[in-house]
C-alpha positions in Angstrom: 32.0 -0.6 8.9 33.2 -3.3 6.5 35.4 -6.1 7.5 38.5 -4.4 6.3 37.8 -1.4 8.5 36.6 0.9 5.8 33.3 2.7 5.8 30.5 1.2 3.7 28.7 3.4 1.2 25.9 5.1 3.0 22.4 3.9 2.3 20.5 6.7 0.3 17.1 7.2 1.9 13.9 9.1 1.0 11.4 9.8 3.8 7.7 10.1 2.9 5.2 11.3 5.6 2.5 13.9 5.3 2.9 15.2 8.8 5.6 17.9 8.7 6.7 17.5 12.3 7.0 13.7 12.0 8.8 13.9 8.7 11.3 16.5 9.9 11.9 14.6 13.1 12.7 11.4 11.2 15.0 13.3 8.8 16.8 14.8 11.7 17.2 11.4 13.4 18.5 9.8 10.2 21.0 12.6 9.9 22.6 11.4 13.1 22.8 7.7 12.2 25.9 6.1 10.7 25.6 4.7 7.2 22.5 6.6 6.2 22.2 9.6 3.9 18.8 11.4 3.4 18.5 12.4 -0.2 14.9 13.8 0.0 11.7 14.0 1.9 8.1 14.0 0.6 4.8 15.0 1.9 2.7 12.5 -0.1 3.0 9.5 -2.4 3.2 11.5 -5.6 6.2 13.5 -4.3 7.8 10.3 -3.1 7.6 8.9 -6.6 9.1 12.0 -8.1 12.0 11.9 -5.6 12.6 8.2 -6.3 12.8 8.9 -10.1 15.1 11.8 -9.5 17.5 10.4 -6.9 17.2 6.6 -7.2 17.5 6.0 -3.5 18.2 2.6 -1.9 15.3 2.8 0.5 12.1 4.8 1.0 10.7 5.0 4.5 7.0 5.2 3.6 4.1 6.5 5.6 0.8 4.8 4.7 -1.8 7.4 5.2 -1.1 10.3 2.9 -3.1 12.6 0.5 -3.1 12.4 -3.3 -1.4 9.0 -3.4 -1.3 6.8 -0.3 1.6 4.7 0.8 0.2 1.5 -0.6 -0.2 2.8 -4.1 3.1 4.6 -4.0 4.8 1.4 -2.8 3.3 -0.6 -5.7 4.4 2.0 -8.3 7.9 2.4 -6.9 8.4 -1.4 -6.9 7.0 -1.6 -10.5 8.9 1.4 -11.9 12.1 1.4 -9.7 12.7 -2.2 -8.5 16.2 -1.3 -7.2 14.5 0.9 -4.5 13.3 -1.0 -1.4 10.4 0.3 0.7 10.1 0.2 4.5 6.6 1.0 5.8 6.2 3.6 8.5 3.2 3.0 10.7 1.8 4.5 13.9 0.8 1.0 15.1 2.0 -2.4 14.0 -1.6 -3.4 13.3 -2.3 -0.6 10.9 -5.1 -1.8 8.5 -2.9 -0.8 5.5 0.2 -2.6 6.6 -0.6 -6.0 4.9 -1.7 -4.4 1.6 1.6 -2.4 1.6 3.6 -5.6 2.2 1.7 -7.3 -0.6 2.4 -4.3 -2.8 6.1 -4.9 -2.4 7.3 -3.3 0.9 10.1 -5.3 2.5 9.8 -4.2 6.1 8.1 -2.0 8.5 8.9 0.5 11.3 6.6 2.1 13.9 7.1 5.8 14.1 8.6 5.6 17.6 11.4 3.4 16.4 14.8 4.3 17.7 18.0 4.7 15.7 19.2 1.2 16.0 15.9 -0.2 14.8 16.0 2.1 11.7 19.6 1.2 10.9 18.8 -2.5 11.3 15.6 -2.3 9.1 17.5 -0.4 6.3 20.4 -2.9 6.4 18.0 -5.9 6.2 16.1 -4.7 3.2 19.3 -3.6 1.4 20.7 -7.1 1.9 17.6 -8.7 0.5 16.1 -9.8 3.8 12.6 -8.8 5.0 12.7 -6.4 7.9 9.7 -7.9 9.7 9.2 -9.1 13.2 8.3 -12.8 13.7 4.8 -11.7 14.8 4.2 -9.8 11.6 5.7 -12.6 9.4 3.3 -15.0 11.1 0.3 -12.8 10.6 1.2 -12.1 7.0 1.5 -15.8 6.3 -1.9 -16.4 7.9 -3.5 -13.7 5.8 -1.9 -14.9 2.6 -3.1 -18.4 3.4 -6.7 -17.2 3.1 -7.8 -17.3 -0.5 -8.6 -13.9 -2.0 -12.2 -13.4 -3.0 -12.8 -13.6 -6.8 -14.8 -10.9 -8.6 -18.2 -12.1 -9.8 -18.9 -12.1 -13.5 -15.9 -10.2 -14.9 -17.1 -7.5 -17.4 -15.1 -6.3 -20.3 -14.5 -2.5 -20.2 -16.7 -1.8 -23.3 -19.7 -3.4 -21.5 -19.5 -1.3 -18.4 -22.4 1.1 -17.8 -22.2 4.7 -16.7 -18.5 5.1 -17.3 -17.4 2.6 -14.6 -13.8 1.6 -14.8 -12.9 -2.1 -14.7 -11.6 -1.7 -11.1 -14.8 0.1 -10.0 -16.8 -2.8 -11.5 -14.6 -5.3 -9.7 -15.1 -3.5 -6.4 -18.9 -3.2 -7.0 -19.1 -7.0 -7.6 -17.3 -7.6 -4.3 -19.7 -5.2 -2.5 -22.6 -7.2 -4.1 -20.9 -10.4 -2.7 -21.3 -8.9 0.8 -17.7 -8.1 1.5 -16.6 -5.3 3.8 -14.2 -2.6 2.7 -11.5 -4.2 4.7 -12.1 -7.6 3.1 -12.1 -6.0 -0.4 -8.9 -4.2 0.4 -7.2 -7.5 1.5 -8.4 -9.4 -1.6 -7.3 -6.7 -4.0 -4.1 -5.8 -2.2 -5.0 -2.2 -1.8 -5.6 0.0 1.2 -9.1 0.6 2.7 -8.8 4.2 1.7 -8.4 3.2 -1.9 -11.4 1.0 -1.7 -13.5 3.9 -0.2 -12.3 6.1 -3.1 -13.5 3.5 -5.7 -16.8 3.1 -3.9 -17.4 6.9 -3.7 -16.6 7.2 -7.4 -18.9 4.3 -8.5 -21.7 5.7 -6.3 -21.4 9.1 -8.0 -21.3 7.6 -11.5 -24.3 5.2 -11.0 -26.4 7.5 -8.8 -26.9 5.0 -6.0 -27.0 6.3 -2.4 -26.0 3.2 -0.4 -24.7 -0.3 -0.6 -28.1 -1.9 -0.9 -28.8 0.2 -4.0 -25.4 -0.6 -5.3 -26.1 -4.3 -5.0 -29.3 -4.0 -6.9 -27.5 -1.9 -9.6 -24.8 -4.7 -9.9 -27.5 -7.4 -10.3 -29.5 -5.3 -12.8 -26.4 -4.6 -15.0 -24.9 -8.1 -14.8 -21.9 -7.0 -12.9 -22.8 -9.5 -10.2 -25.2 -12.5 -10.1 -27.9 -12.7 -7.4 -27.6 -15.7 -5.0 -29.1 -18.8 -6.6 -28.9 -17.5 -10.1 -27.6 -20.0 -12.7 -23.8 -19.9 -12.7 -23.9 -17.9 -9.5 
């Protein structure tokens, strides 16, 4: 309620979760909450993007692990293409590996999937008012992660120089693999999910014909995508 006793305009919400039972349960719960109107529900990130373009919701409640387009990539695209729409991440656990990349992609808050009605209303209200709907613990962890400098790709390569049809992003991931970074470290440095990193690695393996990370490192050195330790300028 507003201060004058009149009802505020309901927050228009889209729910995105690939698990039908979870998605329908959240939609049902939202339908019982004051000040929230569900304008659509999506089973993956691509559908969420379509619904955002169609309905221009105030908030998307975004699952992270979805097919076709995961929650991190969908969040990045929504924030770039529809900046008036805020994103609140839905996670099973607060320490989900994709949570920080999603926040770095533009999500303003997070909810665990067992959140009650009051928590949902509070998170939606926070992000609509411009605040971050994050617990102090998550804020502290996020600041600690951001304080760690992101790894820099070795020997940037212009697209026309890339062998075997590698994209610029695949070459960037390959350079970081050659630097000895894990998938999780690469994801943190590039602000993407670990699932997205795995997809890039699978694609570059297929294009280059390498079978494992050791072969990928040798390939990166051979084609100048990364410099061996101790090499001039390395």
